[in-house]
GUTOR-497902 format. One record per residue (C-alpha): y, z, x; residue number from 1. Coordinates in steps of 0.2 Angstrom, whole numbers. Layout:
north = Y | up = Z | east = X | num = NUM
...
! end
This chain:
north = 677 | up = 428 | east = 458 | num = 1
north = 672 | up = 416 | east = 473 | num = 2
north = 654 | up = 409 | east = 472 | num = 3
north = 642 | up = 414 | east = 486 | num = 4
north = 628 | up = 403 | east = 478 | num = 5
north = 628 | up = 388 | east = 468 | num = 6
north = 612 | up = 378 | east = 463 | num = 7
north = 615 | up = 362 | east = 454 | num = 8
north = 601 | up = 353 | east = 446 | num = 9
north = 589 | up = 359 | east = 460 | num = 10
north = 571 | up = 353 | east = 460 | num = 11
north = 558 | up = 359 | east = 473 | num = 12
north = 542 | up = 348 | east = 472 | num = 13
north = 526 | up = 352 | east = 481 | num = 14
north = 510 | up = 341 | east = 479 | num = 15
north = 518 | up = 332 | east = 464 | num = 16
north = 522 | up = 348 | east = 455 | num = 17
north = 539 | up = 356 | east = 452 | num = 18
north = 539 | up = 373 | east = 459 | num = 19
north = 558 | up = 374 | east = 454 | num = 20
north = 563 | up = 363 | east = 440 | num = 21
north = 581 | up = 357 | east = 437 | num = 22
north = 589 | up = 374 | east = 441 | num = 23
north = 607 | up = 377 | east = 438 | num = 24
north = 612 | up = 395 | east = 444 | num = 25
north = 628 | up = 403 | east = 451 | num = 26
north = 631 | up = 419 | east = 459 | num = 27
north = 648 | up = 427 | east = 462 | num = 28
north = 652 | up = 439 | east = 476 | num = 29
north = 654 | up = 454 | east = 464 | num = 30
north = 637 | up = 451 | east = 456 | num = 31
north = 620 | up = 459 | east = 459 | num = 32
north = 606 | up = 448 | east = 453 | num = 33
north = 587 | up = 452 | east = 449 | num = 34
north = 575 | up = 437 | east = 449 | num = 35
north = 560 | up = 441 | east = 438 | num = 36
north = 545 | up = 431 | east = 433 | num = 37
north = 526 | up = 430 | east = 434 | num = 38
north = 517 | up = 425 | east = 449 | num = 39
north = 520 | up = 406 | east = 453 | num = 40
north = 537 | up = 407 | east = 443 | num = 41
north = 547 | up = 401 | east = 458 | num = 42
north = 555 | up = 417 | east = 463 | num = 43
north = 551 | up = 417 | east = 482 | num = 44
north = 555 | up = 398 | east = 483 | num = 45
north = 572 | up = 401 | east = 476 | num = 46
north = 575 | up = 415 | east = 488 | num = 47
north = 570 | up = 404 | east = 503 | num = 48
north = 583 | up = 391 | east = 497 | num = 49
north = 596 | up = 405 | east = 496 | num = 50
north = 592 | up = 410 | east = 513 | num = 51
north = 593 | up = 392 | east = 520 | num = 52
north = 575 | up = 393 | east = 525 | num = 53
north = 570 | up = 379 | east = 514 | num = 54
north = 578 | up = 363 | east = 506 | num = 55
north = 577 | up = 356 | east = 489 | num = 56
north = 568 | up = 340 | east = 485 | num = 57
north = 583 | up = 335 | east = 475 | num = 58
north = 599 | up = 343 | east = 468 | num = 59
north = 613 | up = 353 | east = 478 | num = 60
north = 612 | up = 370 | east = 485 | num = 61
north = 628 | up = 378 | east = 491 | num = 62
north = 628 | up = 394 | east = 501 | num = 63
north = 644 | up = 403 | east = 505 | num = 64
north = 653 | up = 387 | east = 503 | num = 65
north = 641 | up = 377 | east = 514 | num = 66
north = 630 | up = 363 | east = 507 | num = 67
north = 612 | up = 363 | east = 513 | num = 68
north = 608 | up = 347 | east = 522 | num = 69
north = 626 | up = 345 | east = 528 | num = 70
north = 629 | up = 361 | east = 538 | num = 71
north = 622 | up = 370 | east = 553 | num = 72
north = 610 | up = 382 | east = 546 | num = 73
north = 609 | up = 392 | east = 562 | num = 74
north = 627 | up = 396 | east = 560 | num = 75
north = 625 | up = 400 | east = 542 | num = 76
north = 610 | up = 411 | east = 543 | num = 77
north = 619 | up = 426 | east = 552 | num = 78
north = 630 | up = 427 | east = 537 | num = 79
north = 615 | up = 431 | east = 526 | num = 80
north = 605 | up = 447 | east = 526 | num = 81
north = 587 | up = 444 | east = 522 | num = 82
north = 572 | up = 457 | east = 520 | num = 83
north = 555 | up = 452 | east = 516 | num = 84
north = 537 | up = 457 | east = 519 | num = 85
north = 534 | up = 440 | east = 529 | num = 86
north = 548 | up = 444 | east = 540 | num = 87
north = 541 | up = 462 | east = 543 | num = 88
north = 526 | up = 454 | east = 551 | num = 89
north = 537 | up = 446 | east = 565 | num = 90
north = 544 | up = 463 | east = 570 | num = 91
north = 535 | up = 470 | east = 586 | num = 92
north = 525 | up = 485 | east = 581 | num = 93
north = 530 | up = 494 | east = 597 | num = 94
north = 549 | up = 491 | east = 595 | num = 95
north = 559 | up = 507 | east = 591 | num = 96
north = 567 | up = 508 | east = 574 | num = 97
north = 584 | up = 509 | east = 582 | num = 98
north = 581 | up = 492 | east = 591 | num = 99
north = 574 | up = 484 | east = 576 | num = 100
north = 591 | up = 487 | east = 567 | num = 101
north = 601 | up = 484 | east = 583 | num = 102
north = 594 | up = 467 | east = 587 | num = 103
north = 600 | up = 460 | east = 571 | num = 104
north = 616 | up = 458 | east = 580 | num = 105
north = 608 | up = 444 | east = 590 | num = 106
north = 596 | up = 438 | east = 576 | num = 107
north = 581 | up = 442 | east = 587 | num = 108
north = 566 | up = 452 | east = 582 | num = 109
north = 563 | up = 461 | east = 598 | num = 110
north = 574 | up = 468 | east = 612 | num = 111
north = 574 | up = 458 | east = 628 | num = 112
north = 589 | up = 455 | east = 640 | num = 113
north = 603 | up = 454 | east = 628 | num = 114
north = 617 | up = 466 | east = 630 | num = 115
north = 625 | up = 477 | east = 616 | num = 116
north = 641 | up = 486 | east = 616 | num = 117
north = 643 | up = 504 | east = 611 | num = 118
north = 651 | up = 499 | east = 595 | num = 119
north = 634 | up = 490 | east = 590 | num = 120
north = 624 | up = 505 | east = 594 | num = 121
north = 636 | up = 516 | east = 583 | num = 122
north = 635 | up = 504 | east = 569 | num = 123
north = 616 | up = 504 | east = 570 | num = 124
north = 615 | up = 523 | east = 570 | num = 125
north = 627 | up = 523 | east = 555 | num = 126
north = 617 | up = 511 | east = 545 | num = 127
north = 601 | up = 521 | east = 549 | num = 128
north = 609 | up = 536 | east = 542 | num = 129
north = 615 | up = 527 | east = 526 | num = 130
north = 597 | up = 523 | east = 523 | num = 131
north = 590 | up = 540 | east = 528 | num = 132
north = 582 | up = 534 | east = 543 | num = 133
north = 592 | up = 542 | east = 557 | num = 134
north = 577 | up = 554 | east = 561 | num = 135
north = 566 | up = 539 | east = 564 | num = 136
north = 577 | up = 531 | east = 577 | num = 137
north = 566 | up = 533 | east = 592 | num = 138
north = 549 | up = 530 | east = 582 | num = 139
north = 541 | up = 514 | east = 584 | num = 140
north = 540 | up = 502 | east = 569 | num = 141
north = 521 | up = 501 | east = 569 | num = 142
north = 520 | up = 520 | east = 566 | num = 143
north = 530 | up = 520 | east = 550 | num = 144
north = 524 | up = 521 | east = 532 | num = 145
north = 526 | up = 506 | east = 521 | num = 146
north = 541 | up = 514 | east = 512 | num = 147
north = 550 | up = 518 | east = 529 | num = 148
north = 546 | up = 500 | east = 535 | num = 149
north = 554 | up = 493 | east = 519 | num = 150
north = 570 | up = 504 | east = 522 | num = 151
north = 571 | up = 498 | east = 541 | num = 152
north = 570 | up = 480 | east = 535 | num = 153
north = 585 | up = 483 | east = 523 | num = 154
north = 595 | up = 492 | east = 536 | num = 155
north = 592 | up = 478 | east = 548 | num = 156
north = 598 | up = 466 | east = 535 | num = 157
north = 614 | up = 475 | east = 532 | num = 158
north = 617 | up = 478 | east = 550 | num = 159
north = 629 | up = 463 | east = 552 | num = 160
north = 639 | up = 466 | east = 537 | num = 161
north = 632 | up = 450 | east = 528 | num = 162
north = 641 | up = 441 | east = 515 | num = 163
north = 625 | up = 439 | east = 505 | num = 164
north = 610 | up = 451 | east = 504 | num = 165
north = 593 | up = 444 | east = 499 | num = 166
north = 578 | up = 456 | east = 495 | num = 167
north = 561 | up = 449 | east = 492 | num = 168
north = 550 | up = 462 | east = 483 | num = 169
north = 557 | up = 477 | east = 492 | num = 170
north = 547 | up = 490 | east = 483 | num = 171
north = 530 | up = 480 | east = 483 | num = 172
north = 515 | up = 491 | east = 488 | num = 173
north = 525 | up = 507 | east = 488 | num = 174
north = 519 | up = 523 | east = 480 | num = 175
north = 529 | up = 531 | east = 466 | num = 176
north = 539 | up = 543 | east = 477 | num = 177
north = 543 | up = 530 | east = 490 | num = 178
north = 548 | up = 517 | east = 477 | num = 179
north = 560 | up = 529 | east = 468 | num = 180
north = 568 | up = 534 | east = 484 | num = 181
north = 571 | up = 516 | east = 489 | num = 182
north = 577 | up = 512 | east = 471 | num = 183
north = 590 | up = 526 | east = 472 | num = 184
north = 596 | up = 520 | east = 489 | num = 185
north = 597 | up = 502 | east = 482 | num = 186
north = 606 | up = 508 | east = 467 | num = 187
north = 619 | up = 517 | east = 477 | num = 188
north = 622 | up = 503 | east = 489 | num = 189
north = 623 | up = 490 | east = 474 | num = 190
north = 637 | up = 500 | east = 466 | num = 191
north = 648 | up = 502 | east = 482 | num = 192
north = 664 | up = 492 | east = 482 | num = 193
north = 661 | up = 484 | east = 499 | num = 194
north = 643 | up = 479 | east = 496 | num = 195
north = 641 | up = 460 | east = 496 | num = 196
north = 633 | up = 449 | east = 483 | num = 197
north = 614 | up = 454 | east = 481 | num = 198
north = 599 | up = 444 | east = 475 | num = 199
north = 583 | up = 454 | east = 473 | num = 200
north = 566 | up = 447 | east = 468 | num = 201
north = 553 | up = 458 | east = 459 | num = 202
north = 538 | up = 457 | east = 447 | num = 203
north = 542 | up = 472 | east = 437 | num = 204
north = 556 | up = 477 | east = 425 | num = 205
north = 554 | up = 496 | east = 431 | num = 206
north = 559 | up = 491 | east = 449 | num = 207
north = 577 | up = 485 | east = 444 | num = 208
north = 589 | up = 497 | east = 452 | num = 209
north = 604 | up = 505 | east = 443 | num = 210
north = 619 | up = 495 | east = 448 | num = 211
north = 612 | up = 478 | east = 447 | num = 212
north = 622 | up = 467 | east = 435 | num = 213
north = 613 | up = 451 | east = 431 | num = 214
north = 595 | up = 444 | east = 428 | num = 215
north = 587 | up = 427 | east = 431 | num = 216
north = 571 | up = 426 | east = 421 | num = 217
north = 559 | up = 412 | east = 426 | num = 218
north = 543 | up = 404 | east = 420 | num = 219
north = 534 | up = 390 | east = 429 | num = 220
north = 550 | up = 386 | east = 439 | num = 221
north = 561 | up = 384 | east = 424 | num = 222
north = 575 | up = 396 | east = 418 | num = 223
north = 570 | up = 406 | east = 402 | num = 224
north = 586 | up = 416 | east = 402 | num = 225
north = 601 | up = 420 | east = 414 | num = 226
north = 615 | up = 432 | east = 412 | num = 227
north = 621 | up = 450 | east = 412 | num = 228
north = 606 | up = 462 | east = 411 | num = 229
north = 610 | up = 471 | east = 395 | num = 230
north = 610 | up = 454 | east = 386 | num = 231
north = 596 | up = 445 | east = 395 | num = 232
north = 583 | up = 458 | east = 397 | num = 233
north = 576 | up = 457 | east = 380 | num = 234
north = 559 | up = 458 | east = 372 | num = 235
north = 560 | up = 440 | east = 366 | num = 236
north = 565 | up = 433 | east = 383 | num = 237
north = 551 | up = 444 | east = 392 | num = 238
north = 538 | up = 438 | east = 380 | num = 239
north = 543 | up = 420 | east = 383 | num = 240
north = 543 | up = 422 | east = 402 | num = 241
north = 526 | up = 431 | east = 403 | num = 242
north = 517 | up = 423 | east = 389 | num = 243
north = 512 | up = 439 | east = 379 | num = 244
north = 522 | up = 450 | east = 367 | num = 245
north = 531 | up = 463 | east = 377 | num = 246
north = 543 | up = 477 | east = 372 | num = 247
north = 557 | up = 484 | east = 383 | num = 248
north = 566 | up = 500 | east = 383 | num = 249
north = 581 | up = 507 | east = 393 | num = 250
north = 585 | up = 525 | east = 399 | num = 251
north = 599 | up = 529 | east = 409 | num = 252
north = 601 | up = 512 | east = 416 | num = 253
north = 583 | up = 510 | east = 421 | num = 254
north = 571 | up = 498 | east = 411 | num = 255
north = 553 | up = 498 | east = 406 | num = 256
north = 542 | up = 485 | east = 399 | num = 257
north = 524 | up = 485 | east = 391 | num = 258
north = 513 | up = 474 | east = 381 | num = 259
north = 517 | up = 476 | east = 362 | num = 260
north = 503 | up = 483 | east = 352 | num = 261
! end
């Protein structure tokens, strides 16, 4: 399968410390990856590189066939869907949900004087329906719950049919009901044949949606294990990544982990 991401001996160094240490990692266009690890493991930094929002200190990062440092990132970024809490803070609270999604077509956060075709509006409404948001189209973003805002961010990220979708902790801060609703939607989306390659960062094994295929497990910027989830998400690997004995269980494609007694 064609590769959408290729990290070769990638190092990210800040204040003489390696945040990412000699990472080799490849993502094919039919894969759905989860990046898992403790705080400070380098997860968000890797996602920033994949989104072309940061550059490595050394090594080579290739995104959708374009090498960082040798390509125009402003032409590359529209091909990448990206949803994160940091990005949510840039969305005007008074903007309608429909416009939050619609403005992805111009890569702007608030609607100004740009013009949209009827086909853009139809596409935005269809995406809202797919993420169970159509009834909120006229609501303002600032009045939504955390769970609704998370879904609006993802709807915005997929509005332009990206070739790569990046999700930074999409279920963080959600209550149990909102988390499970979003995970069900993500699982269905991940299993659709037209879905692009996906990379999702999370802290918790319980937040891995059904339909995700691969796991990158990190500790202190280095790879503990990487590969298909059934082979990689083991008690041994989790214990090494988090530094305590951990047990892991699976039920219907969902996983759970706890400290070993």
